[in-house]
C-alpha positions as CSV (number, residue, x, y, z in Angstrom):
1,M,170.6,-17.6,47.1
2,T,170.8,-20.7,44.4
3,Q,174.0,-20.5,42.6
4,D,172.7,-21.1,39.1
5,R,176.1,-21.3,37.5
6,Y,178.5,-24.4,38.6
7,S,181.6,-22.5,39.9
8,P,184.3,-25.4,40.7
9,Q,186.8,-22.8,42.6
10,D,183.4,-22.5,44.8
11,I,181.8,-25.7,45.4
12,E,185.7,-27.9,44.6
13,Q,187.7,-26.1,47.2
14,K,184.5,-26.1,49.9
15,W,184.8,-29.5,49.5
16,Q,188.6,-30.4,49.7
17,E,187.8,-28.9,53.1
18,R,185.7,-30.5,54.2
19,W,187.8,-34.1,53.4
20,Q,190.6,-33.1,55.1
21,Q,189.3,-31.9,58.0
22,Q,186.9,-35.0,58.5
23,D,189.9,-37.5,56.9
24,A,187.7,-38.7,54.4
25,F,190.0,-41.1,52.6
26,A,192.1,-42.0,55.8
27,C,192.2,-45.8,55.9
28,D,191.5,-47.2,59.6
29,H,193.8,-50.5,59.4
30,H,191.1,-51.8,62.5
31,S,188.2,-51.5,60.6
32,D,186.5,-55.3,59.9
33,K,185.6,-53.8,56.3
34,P,186.9,-56.2,53.5
35,K,190.2,-54.9,52.1
36,Y,191.1,-53.2,49.3
37,Y,194.5,-51.2,47.8
38,V,194.6,-48.9,45.1
39,L,198.3,-47.6,43.6
40,E,199.0,-46.2,40.8
41,M,202.7,-45.1,40.2
42,F,204.2,-42.5,42.1
43,P,205.2,-39.7,40.1
44,Y,208.4,-38.2,39.5
45,P,209.0,-35.1,40.8
46,S,210.0,-32.8,38.0
47,G,208.2,-29.9,39.0
48,N,204.3,-30.1,38.0
49,I,201.6,-32.4,37.0
50,H,201.1,-32.8,33.6
51,M,197.5,-34.4,31.8
52,G,199.2,-38.1,31.3
53,H,199.4,-37.6,35.2
54,V,195.4,-36.8,35.7
55,R,194.3,-39.1,33.2
56,N,196.2,-42.2,35.3
57,Y,195.7,-40.8,38.4
58,S,191.9,-39.7,37.6
59,I,191.2,-43.7,36.8
60,G,192.8,-45.1,39.7
61,D,190.8,-42.5,41.8
62,V,187.3,-43.7,40.2
63,V,188.2,-47.4,40.9
64,A,189.3,-46.2,45.3
65,R,186.1,-44.1,45.2
66,C,183.9,-47.1,43.9
67,K,185.3,-49.7,46.5
68,R,184.7,-47.2,49.2
69,M,181.1,-47.0,48.1
70,Q,180.9,-50.6,47.6
71,G,181.8,-50.6,51.0
72,F,185.3,-51.5,51.4
73,N,188.3,-50.4,53.1
74,V,190.4,-48.7,50.8
75,L,194.0,-48.1,51.3
76,H,194.5,-45.2,48.4
77,P,197.9,-43.6,49.0
78,M,200.7,-41.6,46.9
79,G,204.3,-40.9,47.2
80,W,207.0,-40.0,45.5
81,D,209.8,-41.6,43.2
82,A,211.8,-38.9,43.5
83,F,215.8,-40.5,44.2
84,G,218.8,-40.9,41.9
85,L,220.9,-39.4,38.7
86,P,217.9,-37.8,37.4
87,A,217.3,-34.9,40.3
88,E,221.2,-34.9,40.8
89,N,221.2,-33.6,37.1
90,A,218.1,-31.3,37.7
91,A,219.7,-29.3,40.9
92,I,223.8,-29.4,39.3
93,K,221.4,-27.8,36.0
94,H,218.8,-25.0,38.3
95,N,222.3,-24.6,40.3
96,T,220.8,-26.0,43.6
97,H,221.0,-28.7,46.3
98,P,219.6,-32.0,45.1
99,A,216.8,-32.4,48.2
100,K,216.2,-28.4,48.1
101,W,215.0,-28.9,44.5
102,T,212.9,-32.0,44.7
103,Y,211.6,-31.4,48.1
104,A,210.3,-28.0,46.5
105,N,209.5,-29.6,43.8
106,I,207.4,-32.5,45.5
107,D,205.5,-29.5,47.8
108,N,204.3,-28.2,44.4
109,M,203.2,-31.1,43.1
110,R,200.9,-32.2,46.3
111,A,198.9,-29.1,45.6
112,Q,198.3,-30.0,42.4
113,L,196.8,-32.8,43.1
114,R,195.2,-31.8,46.3
115,R,193.2,-29.2,44.3
116,L,192.3,-32.0,41.3
117,G,190.3,-33.5,44.6
118,Y,191.4,-37.1,44.7
119,S,190.8,-39.4,47.0
120,Y,194.0,-40.5,48.8
121,D,195.6,-41.1,52.5
122,W,198.0,-38.5,52.4
123,S,198.8,-39.7,55.9
124,R,200.1,-42.7,54.0
125,E,202.5,-40.3,51.6
126,V,206.0,-41.4,50.9
127,A,209.2,-40.3,49.4
128,T,211.7,-42.9,48.3
129,C,214.3,-40.2,48.3
130,R,214.1,-40.2,52.5
131,P,216.4,-42.2,54.5
132,E,212.7,-44.4,56.3
133,Y,211.5,-45.3,52.8
134,Y,215.1,-46.2,50.8
135,R,216.5,-48.1,54.6
136,W,213.6,-50.9,53.2
137,E,214.8,-51.1,50.1
138,Q,218.7,-51.8,50.9
139,S,216.9,-54.6,53.2
140,F,215.8,-56.1,50.7
141,F,218.8,-55.6,47.8
142,L,220.8,-57.5,50.8
143,R,218.0,-60.4,51.3
144,L,218.3,-61.0,47.6
145,L,221.8,-61.2,47.8
146,E,222.4,-63.6,50.2
147,K,219.8,-65.3,48.3
148,G,222.0,-65.7,44.9
149,L,219.4,-63.9,43.4
150,V,221.5,-60.4,42.4
151,Y,224.8,-60.1,40.5
152,R,227.1,-57.5,39.0
153,K,228.1,-58.3,35.4
154,K,229.6,-55.7,32.4
155,A,226.8,-54.7,29.9
156,P,226.3,-52.1,27.4
157,Q,223.6,-49.6,28.6
158,N,222.5,-46.3,26.3
159,W,224.9,-43.3,28.0
160,C,223.8,-39.7,27.6
161,P,227.3,-37.7,28.2
162,S,225.6,-34.6,29.0
163,C,223.4,-35.9,31.4
164,H,225.6,-38.4,33.1
165,T,222.9,-40.3,33.3
166,V,221.3,-44.3,31.4
167,L,218.6,-44.4,29.3
168,A,215.8,-46.6,28.8
169,N,215.2,-48.2,25.0
170,E,212.5,-45.7,25.1
171,Q,214.1,-42.5,26.1
172,V,216.2,-42.5,23.6
173,I,214.5,-41.1,20.0
174,D,216.1,-41.0,16.4
175,G,219.2,-41.4,18.8
176,L,219.6,-38.6,20.9
177,C,218.1,-37.8,24.5
178,W,214.7,-37.2,25.3
179,R,215.8,-35.0,27.3
180,C,218.8,-32.4,26.2
181,D,218.7,-34.1,22.6
182,S,222.5,-34.5,22.4
183,H,223.8,-38.3,21.3
184,V,223.6,-41.3,23.0
185,E,226.8,-43.6,23.3
186,Q,226.5,-47.5,24.3
187,K,228.3,-47.9,27.1
188,D,229.8,-50.7,28.8
189,L,228.8,-51.0,32.9
190,T,229.3,-52.8,35.4
191,Q,226.3,-53.2,37.0
192,W,223.7,-55.2,39.1
193,F,220.9,-58.0,37.2
194,L,218.2,-59.4,39.1
195,R,218.1,-63.1,38.2
196,I,214.4,-63.6,37.1
197,T,215.2,-66.4,35.1
198,A,215.1,-68.5,38.6
199,Y,211.4,-68.0,38.5
200,G,210.9,-68.0,35.0
201,D,208.8,-71.5,35.3
202,E,206.2,-70.3,38.4
203,L,206.2,-66.7,36.2
204,L,204.8,-68.9,32.8
205,Q,202.6,-71.2,35.1
206,D,201.1,-68.7,36.6
207,L,199.8,-66.5,33.2
208,Q,197.3,-69.5,32.4
209,K,195.6,-68.3,35.7
210,L,195.0,-65.5,34.0
211,E,193.9,-66.5,30.4
212,G,190.0,-65.4,30.2
213,G,191.0,-62.3,32.4
214,W,194.0,-60.6,30.5
215,P,193.8,-60.1,26.2
216,D,195.6,-63.2,24.4
217,R,197.7,-60.0,23.1
218,V,199.3,-59.0,26.7
219,L,200.0,-62.5,27.3
220,S,201.7,-63.9,24.6
221,M,204.1,-60.5,24.8
222,Q,204.7,-61.4,28.8
223,R,205.3,-65.1,27.8
224,N,208.0,-63.7,25.1
225,W,209.1,-60.9,27.7
226,I,210.0,-64.1,29.9
227,G,211.5,-65.9,27.3
228,K,211.7,-69.3,28.2
229,S,213.7,-71.2,25.6
230,T,215.0,-75.6,25.5
231,G,217.9,-76.5,23.7
232,A,221.2,-77.0,23.7
233,A,224.6,-75.4,24.5
234,V,227.2,-76.5,22.0
235,R,231.0,-74.9,22.1
236,F,233.2,-74.5,18.9
237,G,237.0,-73.9,19.7
238,L,239.1,-71.7,19.3
239,P,242.6,-72.2,17.5
240,A,244.2,-70.4,20.1
241,P,242.9,-69.4,23.6
242,L,242.1,-65.5,23.8
243,D,242.6,-64.1,27.2
244,G,242.0,-67.4,28.8
245,V,238.8,-68.1,26.7
246,D,239.7,-71.6,24.4
247,H,236.0,-71.8,22.9
248,L,232.5,-69.7,22.1
249,E,229.4,-71.0,23.3
250,V,226.0,-70.7,22.1
251,F,223.3,-71.5,22.3
252,T,220.3,-73.3,20.2
253,T,217.3,-74.4,20.5
254,R,217.5,-76.5,17.5
255,P,220.4,-79.1,18.2
256,D,219.5,-80.7,15.8
257,T,220.5,-78.9,12.7
258,V,224.3,-78.4,14.4
259,F,225.9,-80.3,11.0
260,G,224.0,-77.3,8.5
261,V,225.9,-74.9,10.6
262,T,228.3,-72.5,8.2
263,F,229.2,-69.9,10.3
264,L,229.0,-68.0,13.2
265,T,227.6,-64.6,14.6
266,L,228.5,-62.6,17.8
267,A,226.9,-59.7,18.6
268,P,229.5,-56.4,17.7
269,E,229.3,-55.9,21.5
270,H,231.0,-58.9,22.4
271,P,234.0,-59.5,24.6
272,L,236.2,-61.0,22.4
273,V,235.8,-59.0,19.2
274,E,238.8,-57.4,19.6
275,K,240.8,-60.3,20.7
276,L,239.7,-62.0,17.4
277,I,240.1,-58.5,15.0
278,E,243.6,-58.7,16.6
279,G,246.2,-58.9,13.9
280,Y,243.7,-59.0,10.9
281,E,244.2,-56.3,8.1
282,K,240.2,-55.3,7.8
283,A,240.5,-54.6,12.2
284,D,239.5,-51.2,11.4
285,E,237.0,-51.8,9.2
286,V,235.8,-53.9,11.8
287,R,236.0,-51.3,14.3
288,A,234.1,-48.3,12.7
289,F,231.4,-51.3,12.3
290,V,230.9,-52.1,15.6
291,T,230.9,-48.1,16.7
292,R,228.2,-47.7,14.2
293,I,225.8,-50.8,15.2
294,R,227.0,-50.4,19.0
295,N,225.5,-46.7,19.1
296,M,222.0,-48.1,16.5
297,D,218.8,-47.9,18.2
298,R,218.5,-50.6,20.4
299,L,214.8,-51.4,19.5
300,E,215.5,-51.1,16.1
301,R,217.9,-53.9,16.3
302,Q,215.2,-55.9,17.5
303,S,212.4,-55.1,14.6
304,D,212.0,-58.1,12.6
305,N,212.3,-55.4,9.8
306,L,216.1,-54.6,10.3
307,E,218.0,-55.2,7.1
308,K,220.5,-57.2,8.1
309,E,224.4,-56.0,7.9
310,G,227.1,-57.8,8.5
311,I,231.3,-58.5,8.7
312,F,233.7,-61.3,9.0
313,T,236.0,-60.5,11.6
314,G,239.0,-62.7,10.3
315,A,239.0,-65.2,12.9
316,Y,237.5,-68.9,12.5
317,V,236.4,-71.3,15.2
318,I,236.6,-75.3,15.2
319,H,233.3,-77.3,14.6
320,P,233.0,-79.6,17.3
321,F,231.8,-82.5,15.3
322,T,233.4,-82.1,12.3
323,G,236.5,-80.2,12.6
324,R,235.5,-78.1,9.6
325,Q,237.1,-74.5,10.2
326,V,233.7,-71.3,11.0
327,P,234.0,-68.7,9.8
328,V,233.2,-65.9,13.0
329,W,231.4,-63.2,11.4
330,L,229.4,-59.6,13.7
331,G,226.3,-58.4,12.7
332,N,223.5,-56.3,13.5
333,F,220.4,-58.1,14.5
334,V,223.0,-60.3,17.3
335,L,222.5,-58.6,20.8
336,A,225.3,-59.1,23.5
337,D,222.8,-59.3,26.4
338,Y,220.8,-61.7,24.3
339,G,221.6,-65.4,25.1
340,T,226.1,-65.7,25.0
341,G,225.6,-63.5,22.8
342,A,226.8,-65.2,19.8
343,V,224.3,-67.7,17.3
344,M,225.1,-70.3,15.1
345,G,224.4,-69.7,11.4
346,V,222.4,-72.2,9.7
347,P,220.8,-70.8,5.8
348,A,219.5,-74.1,5.5
349,H,217.1,-74.3,8.4
350,D,216.9,-70.7,9.7
351,Q,215.0,-67.2,7.0
352,R,217.5,-64.6,9.1
353,D,220.3,-66.9,8.8
354,F,219.2,-67.8,5.1
355,E,218.8,-63.8,4.1
356,F,222.5,-63.1,6.2
357,A,223.7,-66.0,3.7
358,R,222.7,-65.3,0.5
359,K,224.3,-61.4,1.0
360,Y,227.4,-62.2,2.2
361,G,227.4,-65.1,-0.3
362,L,227.8,-68.0,2.5
363,P,227.5,-71.5,1.9
364,V,224.4,-73.3,2.6
365,K,224.4,-77.2,3.6
366,V,221.3,-78.6,3.9
367,V,221.2,-81.3,7.0
368,I,217.4,-81.9,7.3
369,S,215.1,-83.1,4.6
370,P,211.4,-84.5,4.2
371,E,211.0,-87.2,3.2
């Protein structure tokens, strides 16, 4: 009897069982066919596959199936991004062991992906919480440490006091945690960093190989993310050492304007702020400003449309060439993890500095004029 109506429950189940019995999507590493590797992001095992997953994995599956039909030996694996604080927090919330909660979610999500009929080689499945996987991450980390490519330092992070974890800038919505709606705080935490700047020149140079293949907008974003700048470090002396530090260092791409400096602007998170305002009669006002700006959305602080705000610290530094006293301000547009967390204000030759100087009545000194 012919079937006139498409019944996905029958047809999909039939062919998925056939694929599983025949290991239809297994990758044979002894094959002499040309190799092709298809890898989508690993999902976090939150419990259920959602439409964002379906959209992403459907695209990858189309590529994998197309390449198989073109005669390639395709490796198309799946895994689970299953390690870290989110699993522990979820386990606390559900009053269960993190491993039990995580593996139960993996089982459920694996079943959902199988029902969707994606062409994964399930024999290659990995989970990042398994020792046989993360032992290699630990090995890579130790190699990086030996080569001086990882280092530790304190830096401000978005901190959710309810989830007890850090959040990416995109996970902070209107100052609130995207999971629990708690107010997000800025917290100085000691953390590990990768010294990707060691590869800055190589990355920039290799972007040229992608021209014509990648959109210009994306290439421009990549260059801005790498953020290589050519300039000079300028040291402004402190009248008296603070915690053994006798100067504030700024990086500038325009050292030719150094004689036009009329103020310095620090990030509110700068480690010397508290020492700079010690004994200042308006120190509490400065601290209130620091608290307010630290808890601002970090993406908003980087916006070109941000209204520039600042406050005087009561402190001065010494200009390295003229010996003049230069006032030290804090500004909401300066970030502690960008450069040295301090910028020199040259209002006659920088639009942002000009707007800041006009708003707070700071002097403007022209040092470069067209003929």
